[in-house]
N, C-alpha and C positions, 0 to 999 in steps of 0.2 A: 303697765308692768311688762308687757310683751316688747314694747319699743325700747325700754331700758335694757332688757336682756339682749336685744338685737344690737344695741349700741356697744355693750361690753364685748360682744363677740366680734364686731367690726374693729374695735380698738385692738383686740388681741391679734387680729389678722394684720393690721397695719404695723404694729410693733415687730411682728415676725418678719415682714417684708423689709423693713428698714434695717434690721440686723443681719439680713441674709448676705449682703455684700461683703462685710468684713469677716463674717464667719465662714465664708465659702472655702477659703484655703484650709481651714481647720477641719470642717466636717464634710467637704466635698459638695458636689452638686446633687440636687435631689431628683434630677432627671438626666439620665445618661445622654439624652439627645443634646444637652448643652455642653457636653465634653468637646473640647477642641480636637484632641487626638482620638476621635471616635473610632478610628480603625485600629487603634493600639489595644491589644488585650491587656498589656501591663497597666496602661492608664485606667482601663475599666476596673481591673482588680484593685488598683490603688484607691480609686474613689469608693469602691465597695468596702475596703478595709478601713478607710477614714471614718465612714459613717458607722460601721460596726463598732469601732473603738469608742464612739460617743453614744452607743446604745440606740443609734438610728438604724433600725433593722430593715426599713422599707425604702426602696428607691424605684422610680418610674423609668420605663423606656417608652415614652409616649403614654399610652393608656395601659401598657403591660406593667404589672407590679412584680418586682423582685423582692423576695422575703428571705432574710437570713435568720435561722433559728438561734435565739439568744441563749437558750438553755437556762433561763432564769426569769423570774417574774419582774416585769418592767413597770407595771402599773399604768399601762396605756390602753386598757380595755374596760375602763370603768364606764358607768352609765353616763357620767358627765362627758367623757370622750365621745361616746356614741351621739349624744345630743349635739356636740360641737360639730360633727361631720354631717349632721342631718340637713339635707336640702342645700348644701354649699356647693359652689362651682368646683369642678373636679380638681383644678390646679390652685385653688385659693389656699389650701392648707397643706402641710407636709404630707408626703405619701403615707398611706395607711390602708389596711385591708378593709376598714370601714368605708373609705372613699370608693373603693371598687364596688362594694355591696350597695352603697347609696347611689352611685352613678347608674348601676344596672337597674336598680329599683325605679329611679326617677325616669330613665329612658323608657322602661316598660310602661309606666303609668302614663307618660305623655304621648308616646307613639303607639301604645296598645299593641305592642309586638312582644314576642317571646325572646328571652335572653338565656345564656348559660355562662357559668364561670368555670373555666378549666383550671384545676389546681394540680400541678405536676411537680415532680422532684423525687429524689431517691429516698429510700427508707431512712427515717429519722430526721428528715428535713423540715417537718412540721406541717405536712399536708392536712392530716386529720385535724390538728389544732386550728388551722386556718378555716377549715370547713365548719368547725364548731363556732368559731368567732362570728362567721357570717350568719349562721343560724341564730345566734344570740342577738346579733344586731337587728335582724328582722323581727325577732320576738319582742324587742324593747321598743323599737322606733315605729313599727307599722301600726296603723290604727287598729283597735281591737274592741270587740264586744264580749260580754260575758259568755254568750252562747258559743263563741268561736275560740274561747280560751282552751277548750279541750283539744281541738285540732292542733293549736300551737304547742301545747304541752306534749302531745303525742309525737310531734315532729322532733322536739328536743330530746324526749326520752327514748326515741328509737336509736340514737347514737350509742349510748352505753350498752344497750342490748346487743346491737350488731358488733360492737367492739368485743364483748364477752365471747361471742360465738365465732367471730371472724378475725380477731387479732391475737398475736402471740409474741413472745419475747424472741428476738433474733440476736445475732452477734452485733448488729448495727443499731438496733432500736428495741427498747423494752416494751413498746406498744405498737408493733408493726402491723399494719393492715395487710392481711394475706388474701385479699380479694379486692377487685375494683368495684367502685360504687358510684352510681349516678342517681341523684335525687332531684325530682321535680317538686318545687314548691308552688302550689297553685294559689293565685290571687283573683279576687273578684274585681269588678270594675271600679270599686272604691280603693283598691290596693290593700285589701284585708286578706291575710293568709287564711285560706279556707280548707286546704287539704294538701295531699302530696302523694308521691309515688316513687318507689325505689327499685332500681334494677341493679343486680349484682353480676359480676363477671369473674369467671375462672377462680373460684375459691380453691386454695391449695390443699386438696384432699389428701395428698401424699403425706402431709405433716401429721395426719392422724396416726400413721404407722411408722414414720421415720423422720428424725430431725438430725441436723448436723450437731457435732460436739459443741456444747455450750449453749444450745438453743432449747426452747421449751415448746410445748404444744399449745393449743388454743386455751385462752384464759378460763373458759367455763368450767373445766373439770377441776382445776385447782380451786376455783371459787366454790364448786360443789362440795369438795372434800373438806375445805377449810371452814366454810361458812354454813354448810348444811346442818340442820338440827339432827339430834341423835335419832329421833323417830324416823326421819326421812332416810338417813343413811342405813338404818336397820331394815327399812322396807325395801331399799335398793340392793341390800346385800353388800354394802361397802363399809370400809373402815377408814378412819380419818387420816391415817398415815399413807400419803400418796406413794411412798417407796414400795408399798406392797403390790403395786400394779405395774406389770412389765411395760405396758405402753408408756406409762408415766415415768418409770425408772429409766427409760430411753428418751425421756422428754416427749412422750406421745400420749394422746388421750382422745377420746371421742366426744360427741356432743351429748350422749346420754350414758347412763351407767352401764348399759349392756355392752357398749364399746370398750369400757374398762375391763369388763369380764372377758370379752373376746380376746383382749391382749394377753390374758393369763391362760388361755388354752394351749396346752402343749401336746405335740404329736410324737408318737413313737412308731418305729418300723417293725412290723411282724415278720414271721419267717418267709412270707411270700413277697416281702418288700412293699407292702401296702401300709397306709397310715392308719393308726388306731389312736384313740384318746383314752389313756388309762384312768384318768381322774375326771369324772363327769360332774364334779361339783359346780364348775363354772357354767357348764351346759345347762344345768337345771335353773341357775339364776337367770341366764340369758333368755331361756324359754319362758320363764315367768314374766320377765320384763317386756319381752317382745310379743307375748301372747301366742306362742307357737308350741307344738308338741316337742318335748326334749329329744325323743328318739328320731323324729323326722329331721330336726336340726342337726343331730349327730350324724345321720346318714348324709345329709346335704354337704356337711363339711368334710367328709371323708370319701365321698363318691361323686361321680359326675354322670349326668343323664345325657346320653347321645341318642338323637332321634334319627332313625332310618326312614325309608319310605313307608314301611308298613308296621314298624315296631319301634319300641324304645328299649335301649340297652343301658344298664347302669354299670359303670366301670369304676373300680376302686382307684383312689388317688394315692400317689406317693406322699410322704410327709412334706416334701417341698411344695408340691401342688396344693396340698391341703393348707399349708401356711399361706400360700398365695390367695387361696379362696377366702381364708379367714380375714386377711388384710383387705381384700377387695370388698368383702361384706362390711367391714368397719368403715371404709372410705365411702361406700355407697350409702350406708345408714346416715353417716354424718353429713355428707354432701346434700342428700335429698332433704334431710331435716333442716339444714340451713336454708335451702330454697323454700321449704314450707314456712319457716320462720319469717323470711322476707315477705312471702305472700300474705301471711297473717298481719304483719305490720302494715302492708299496703291496704288490706281490707279495713283496717282500723283508721287509715288516713283518707279513704275514699270520700269524696264529696258527692252527695246524691243530687245536688242542684245542677242541672244540665245546662244552665245558662252559660254564655260565653265567658271564658276565663283566660287569663294570661299566666305564664309560668316563668320562673327563674330556675334553671337547672344548675346543680352543683356536681361537678365531675371530680371525684377524688380517686385518681388512678395511679397505679404503680409507675415509678419513673424508670428511665433507662438503667439497666443493671449490667455491671461488668464485674464478675468475681474471678477468683483464681480458678474455680471450676464452674463453668456455665452449662446448664442442662436444658431440658425441654421447657421448664417454666420460664427461664430467662429468654429463650427463643421466642415464646409467645408474647412475653412482656415487651421485648424490644420491637417485635412486629407491630404491637399496638402503638408504641411510641413513634415508630416510623410514620404510621398513618396520621397520628395526631400532629406530628411535626409538619407533615405535608399539608394538613388542614390549616395549621397556623400560617404557613407561608402563603398558601393560596388566598386565605381570607385577608391577610395583611396586604398582599399585593393588590388584591381586588379592591379593597377599601381605599388604598392610596390612589390607584388609577381612576377609580370612580370620582374621587374628590378633584383630581386634576382635570378630568374631562368636564366636570361641572364648572370649573373655573376657566376652561378654555386654554389649558396649559398642556403643551406636548411633553410627554414623559414616558420613556421606554427603558426601564432598568434591566436591559437584557442580561447583564452579568449576574443578576440575582435569580434569574430563571434556572441557572445551572443547578441550584439546590433542589428545585422542584423536579428537574429531570432525574437527579440522583434518587430522590424519594420515589419517583415512578419506577425506576429500575429496581430499587430495593423491594418495593411492593410486589413487582412481577416475580422477583427471585423468591420472596417468601412464599407466594402462592404456589410457585413451582415446587418448592421444598415440601410444603404441606401436602400437595397432591401426591408426590412421590412417597411420602411417609404413609399416606392413606393406602396407596397401592401395595406397599410392602405389608401393611397390616392385614389386608384382605386377600392377597393372592394365595393360591394353593402352594403347598410345599413349605419347607422350613424357611422362615424369614428371621433374620438376626439383625442386630444393630450394625454389624459389619457389612451385611448385604445391602442394608439401607444406604450406608456410606458409599458403597460401590455404585449403586444406582444414581446417587447424587453426582458422582464424578462423571458418570455416563451422560446424564441428562442436562445438568447445568454446569458442567466442568469448564465450558468455554466462556462462562459469564465473567466479566471483568471484576466483579465484586465478590467472587467465590474462590476459595482456595482450600486445598487439602495438602497433607504431607506429600502425596504423590504428585500433585499438580504445581506445588509451590517451587520457587526458585531455590538455589543453594543456600542463600542467606536466611530466607524465611522458613525453610524446611525444618531446621533444628528446633524451632519454637512451636511446631504443630505436631501433636501426637498421632499415632497410627489410627486411633479411633476418634479423631477430631476433624472439624472443618471450620474455616474462618470466613466471616462475612464482614464486608466493609460498609458500616452504617454511616449515616450522616454525622454521628457523634464519634466515630472512630471504629477501629477494627475490634471484633469480639470473636474469641475462639470458643466453639461449643463442643462438648464431649457427647458423642452419640449414645453412650451407654445409658440404657433405660428409656430411650426415645420411644421405641415401639411399645414397651409395656405401659408407659404413661399415656401414650396416645390412644392405645386400645382401651385401657381402663374397663376391662370386661368383668361383668358379674355372671358367674355360671348360671345357666337357666334353672338348674336344680335349686340353687339358693334363692333365685328370684321368685320361684314358685312358693317357697317357704315364706318369704317376706310378704308376697302379695296376699297370702291367705292368713296373715297375722290378725289377731283379734285386737291389737293395739290400735286405738282410734287414729293416732297421728300417722302410724305406718300405713294404715289403710289409704290415707290421702297421699302419702309419698310413693307408695308402690301400688299402682292400680292393677286390678285383675285383667283389665283390657290389654295390658302390655303382653300378657302371655299369648294372646291371640295373634299378635304381630310377629311373624316369623322372620322379618327382615332384620338384618344386622343393624344395631343402633349406630348412629354417626359417631365418628371418633372425636376425641377431645379437641384436636386441632381444627376439625371442620366446624364443630360447635362454636369454638372461640372465634374463628374467622367470620362465621355468619352473625354471631352476636356483635362483633366489632363493626361489621357492615351496617347492622341496624342502628348501632350507636352513632356512627358517622352520619347516617340519614337524619337522626334526631338533631345532631349538632348543626348540620348544614342548614336546617330549617330555622335556626335561632341566631340571634346576634351575639357575638362572642365577647367575653372578657377573659383575661389570662392572668394567672398568678403562678410565678415560677419560684419554688421553694429551694433553698440552698442550705446544706449542712456545713457549718464552718470548721468542724473537726470531728474525728472519729470517736473521741472519748466522752462526748456530750458534756464538755466543760465550758463554763461561761468565760467570756473575754479571751477566747483563744481562737485565732484565725489561721488556718492552715492553707497557705497560698497554693500548694500543689493540689490539694483536694478541691479547693474552690475553683481553681482554674479548670480542672477536669469537668466539674459540673457546669460551669459557664459554657464549656464547649458542647457537651452533649445536650444541654437545654436549648442550644441554638440562640443564645442571647446576643452574641456578636452579629450574627446574620440578621436578626430582627432589628438591631440598632442600625446596621448598614442600610437596610431597606428604608427605615425611617429617615435617614439622612441622605438618601439617594437623590431626593428632590429638594423641596423647600421645607426645611425642618421647623423654622420659626414662623408661626402663623398667628395672626390676630384678626378678629372680625373687624369689618370696616368701621363700625360705630365706635368700638373700643380704641382703634388706632387714631381716629380723628380727635378724640378727646385728649390725647396725650400731646399738647402743643408746647409745653415747657417742662423742665426738670425742677422739681421742688425739693430742696434739701432742708430738713428740719434742724439737724444738729451740726455744729461746726466741725466736730470730729470727722464727720463724713466728708466734708470739703477738704480738710487737711489730709485725710487718707487718700483722696483723689489726687491732690497736688503731689504728695509724696510718691504716689505710684508713677506720676509723670516723670519726676526727677529720677526715680530709680530706673525707669525705662530708658532715659537718655544715657545714663551711665552704662546700662547693659548694652545699648547699641554701640557706643564707643568701644567698649571692651570687646564686642564681637568683631568690629572692624580691625582693631589692633590684633586680635587673635588670628584673624584671617591673613593679615600681612606677615606677621611673625611666622605663621605656618608656611607661607610661600617661601620666605627666606630659608627656613629650616629645611624645606624640601629640596631647594637648590643645593644646599650644603650636603644633604644626604645623598643626592644623586652623584656629586663629585666623589664622595667617600666610597660609594658603592662601586663606581667605575675603577677606582684605585684598588679596591679589594678584589675585584674580578681579575685584574692584571696580576696581582700577587698570587692569587689562587692558581692561575694558569701556569706561572713559572714553577710554583711548588709542586703542582701535579706532574709537570714534566720531570722534575728531579726524582720524585717518587717512582715514576714509571721506569726511568733508567735504572734505578736501584733494584726494582723488581725484575727487570730483564736480566741483570747480572746474577741475581739470585737463582732465577730459573735456569740460566746457562750452567751454573755450578751443579744444580740438581740433576740436570740431564746427564752431565759427565758421571756423577756418582751412580745414577741408575744404570747407565751403559756398562760401567765397570762391574756392577753386581750381576747384571744379566749375563755378562761374559763369564764371570766366576761361577754362576749357577750352571751354565752349559758345561763347564770343565770341572765340575765339583768332584767327579769320580776319578779324575786323573791324579797322578802323583803331584805333590806340592810344587807349584811353579808360580811365576809372577802373574799368570792369568787368573789363578784361583786362590792365591794366598790370602788376600784381604777378605774374600767371601768366606773361606773356611774359618779364619780367625773370628769373624763376626758370628758365624753359625755356632762355633764352640762356646763363645762368650754368652750368646743369647740363650743357648740350651742350658748352660750351667746356671744362669740367673733365673730362668724359668723353673728349673728343677728345685731350686732353693725354696720356692713357694709351694711345691707339690710333693715334698718328701713325706712318706707315710708316717703317721703319728703313733701307730701301734702295730703289733704283729698281725692283727686280723685285717688290717688295711693292705690289700694286695695290689692296689693300683700303683702304676709307675708311669711317669711321663715318657711317651714314645719318642725315641731319639731319631735324629736323621741317620741315613745309612752310613755315613762316614764316622759316626760316633757310636755304632752299635756295640763294639767290644768294650769301649770305655764305659758306656752306660751299664752294661752287665756287671762289670767290676764294681762300679759305684753301688749298684743295687744290692750285691752280696755284702759289701761293707756296711751298708745301712741296715740290712737284716741282722747281721751279727751284733751290731751296736744296739738294736732294739731288743734282741734276745738277752744280751748282757744286762741291759737296764731293767728289763722285766724280772729277771732272776734275782737281781739285787734288791728289788722292791718287795719280794714276797716275805711276809712275816711268818714266824713259827706257828702262830695261831691259824693263819690262812692256809699254811702248808698242811696242818693237821686236818682242816676242814676239807681240803682238796683230796687228801687221802681217803677221808670218809666218803666223799663223792665218788671216788674210784670204786670203793667197795659197793656202793649203791648201784653203780653202773653195771658191775659184774653180776649183781643179783637180779636187777629188774630191767635192764635195757632190752628193748624189743619183746618184753614179756608182760608188762603190766601197763594198763592205760593210766595216763596222768604222769608218767615218768618224765616226759619231755617238759611238762609245765613245772615240775619240781626243780629242774636244773637251776633256775634263776633264784630259787628260794634258799637262802643260807641256813645251815643247820645251827641250832642253838645248843649251848652246853647243857641246858636243862630247861624244860618247860614248866617246872615247879620250883619255886623258891623254897629254901629250907624252912622259912617261917610258915609256909602253907601246909607243912606236914605235921601231923599230930605229935606232940611231945612224947606220948606213950609209944607211938610207932618208932620214933627216933631212939628212944631208950632201948627198944627190943633189938634194933639193928645197930647199936652204938659201936659194936666191935668192927663193923665194916664201913668203909667209906662209900658214900653215895656217888655214883658216877653219872647218873641220868635219871630224870623223873618226868613223867608226862601224865596228864589226866586221860582216863579211858572210860569206856562204858563196858561193863561185863554183862554177858548174857548167861543166865542160869542154864545149866546143862539139861534140865528137865522141862521147865515151862518157858524158857527163854525170856524171863522177865529181865528188864534192864536195871542195872545197878551202877551208880556213880562210884568209880574207884580211882586209885592212883597206882600206876605201874612204876615201881622204883627198882632201878638196876644198880647192884653193887658189884664189887669185884668177883663175888662168889655165887650170887643167886639173884633171881628175879622175884620181887615181892608184889603181890596184889593186895593193896591195903585200902581200908576205909578210913573214916575219920579217927577212930579210936583203937583199931586193932588191925592185925595182919590177917587177911582172909586166906591167903594161900602163899606158900613159899616153894619156889621151884629152883632147886640147885642146878647149876649148869651141867654138872656131871649126870644128872637124871633127865636133862632135856633131850628128848629124842628128835625134835625138829620143830620148825616154824612153818606154818602154811598161810598163804594169802592167795587171793584170787587174781586173775589176769585183768579184771575190770578196775574201774576207778574208785571202788569202795574202800573203806578203811578197816575192813575185817582182817584180823590176824588170829591164828590159833596156835597156842603153845602146847605141843604134844609132850606128855611126860611118860616115863617108863611105866608100863602096865604091871610090872613085877613088884613095884614098890607100893605097898598098901597104905603108906602114909599119905600119898597124894589123893586128892578128891576126883581126879580125872583131868582131862585137857581143859585149858582155860580159853574160852571164846571171848575175844575182846574186840572193841571198835575204837580206833585211834584216829584223830584228825591228822596227825603227823606220822602216818604209817611208814613212809620211806625212811624218815629219820629214826623212828623207834626201832625198826627192824635192823637198820645199819648199826646203831649203837649196840644192840643185843648181839649181833653176829660178831662184832669186834671184841666184845667182852667174853663170849663163849669160846671163841678161837677154835671152832670146829669147821671142817670143810663140808660143803654141800648140805648145810643144815636147813636152808630155806627152800621151800617148794612152792612154786607159783602154779596154781591149779586152774583148770578151765571147767566150767559146768557145775561141778559140785565137789565136796570133800567130806570125808568121814572123820569123826572125832570120837575119842574114848570118853564114856560117861562113867561106867562101873564095869566090873568083871562080867563079860558076856553081853554087855549092852553098849551100843554105839548110836551116835546121832549123825544127822546129815544136814549140811548147809548147801543150799542151791543158789547159784549166782546167775543172774539174768539182767537184761537191759530193758529200759522202758523210758517213757517221757519224763519221769521224775524219780528222785531217789526215795526209797522207802525200804524198811526192814520189818518183816512180820512173820508170824507162824502160820503156815498154810494148813489146809485140811488134812494133809498126810502127816502132820506133826513135824515137818521139816522147817528149818529156819530159812526163809527166802530173803535174799538180799538183791534189791533192784538198783541198778546204777544207770546213769546217763552215759551213753557211748560218747567218748571224746574223740575229736578229730585227730588222726595220727599226723 
């Protein structure tokens, strides 16, 4: 049975090899080392595109695997595919991630040494999926016992847990890993997976409190709110709608429910400028979930503890610093809980058998990142990629040189050591930048992102791979902002914005808050925040230093193992199948260093076979006639190509000779034509000189009587002035501007100005209508009454008077009937103040030819004949109060009428023009007296204040407060 299965597999391999020759032009080569134009980036991309279009997403560069994300299911990861690649020679089958996994496994088992597989590429290129496929391959193909299935299952199940807590939706990837992960899979001497260990690097804690537009926070909180049972949500104090939580409404969330509640804490500023929390609902939930006292937590979020030599001082925080403390607490809780989770997974994967084991490591690390805006995270990520690229080049060069030395072949690819030198310089530069950043974070005095940039210019400004706007040349300076610096990486230049560098590098949690978390009754937090931390008074290391140290540890781990490499490529930004974006792929090929790796492979002897395999190949065996015909056709085609090339070269030589003759003739013609143009230009300049001399002479003699020396100049000046004046004639009487004339035209200019003014006056007078004339006459009366006497007069000038503010349809028919014998001249809504209690009444003031009527909806409340009107009083302020004074001898009247009118200037003017009495209006200051009844008078007091109001004061006076207007 086993022999039959092996025969089927061998037959499949032979068929594949026989069809490879004719299919090569269609699908490309499966190993880039076989490319003829191996130095051409275009040929590299063309081969990658051919294979991608045929759904062949894997290609080798020697033993390095290039993987292009297909964004669709191809059916190439089945169990039968895994079995096909199991135990097969690396190059016998088409490139596949299973081949990389199987080769690393077989080498580990045969040589009993440790291996690692480095998977790199940008977000969305398929790194995490490649890591999953390798784990699945080991789970299916490795020998297994029932007792060890638990370890295998835990290895597989650790991925979705870490993805939930460490992955998030970004603009480029719906399931982007926001942390670096190195996983060791441990095997016993039989090759059985018996355990594992995971190391995480630089989880993006800042995502807990801020994300870019269109991105989301870590998956776990959306999963908690969407999938959590009702009882669990009620226990956590949460509701299923994630829009209710501010961190999530900004696409933010924490690892536990308390982080969600933290995001909903709002701070307000009290009278002393300190932060307060008006609503403590969220505080109570957080305290319950974290196992701390609510008032202790409240104080820690709004105050900071400062320790002196002999005492502790608690200082209140501003709302901004409290918000910073809140976010720092959220990031610390999430970050440490993530670390706790990784440790728990490791404790479940640990193998207690201490006998010798070998391991295969999987490194799923963030790829080189270049965005429109690059910050502290991109700086750390690209530093990591510089180190890994250096490791790749060193290991590749070392492996090549070792093989040549073993074979006794001299090989010194000096030109490829330049890349290593660049990596060394970049590493030195990165360390310098991180050291300067740490110095800025801990030095006394105010440190800002700008001062950090200035220190960079001072310390590493002379480095060839460092630029700022200040240090860059004229061409590069425009593309670098004032708060940015540029580094030249092996993959190209990247511009970093220093805004937020210090804050993200510090990542400080106030000691007051740390004390609260260290004394938590929550079991998990007790393990995350140890009380022993409070005894350590030293400043914790910065994020940059931690990352640099952890990266050094990672490199030590990798150097001790044999490497395999997988480079993942994203074919397009929209995650669409069958779409290949040349520009995007070319960029990734560059920063993944694939061309450099290919050149190193081809620098020496790229095509190698072991001696025994080479000796067995003494003849070429062709099974199918079509293969022979294809070979002969290729020979004939090559002959025709060679002839065509010779003919093309000869024709090119003839055409070049003809071109050189024509070129010489054209040069001769151009020389004669340029001479003719130069002579014509000289004549033109000579004429111009004569004209200029004539005008200079005319300018010198401009004040003399008209003569041949100045005649042309004066004529020109006159004409030029008249033409310019045509475009600058005043358009109306208010426009007093006039083009200044030259001295010789002063009299003529004055005559023209007077003529223009007369013409404008005549045009204006003819354009005035009878209605406008009447309105202007009313404005004149208003000016005589109120000018320089009452506030608000100047603002009323631009407001035209209306014939009436009340339509006849708005007046009660009964009132119209009572005054039907008189023609209504003007009407306006007013507010009448009772003479005794000053209660307000909505009334209408109607003016006829004989009397003024104060009417309500159905009847006339007061009639004041003009003959009995003693005067009209109003204040000097901007209020609308007017008082109609009636004769005290006439008992028919109820007393003076106290009214408020919105259009007081208009109403008083209309009334004065109808009464036709001189000096009837009095503009008073301070207060005025009005008649109530025989022997009884009232007082109105006028004052200014911040707002308008009218009220009855304690003395029984009517007080009118106005806002003083600017004169």
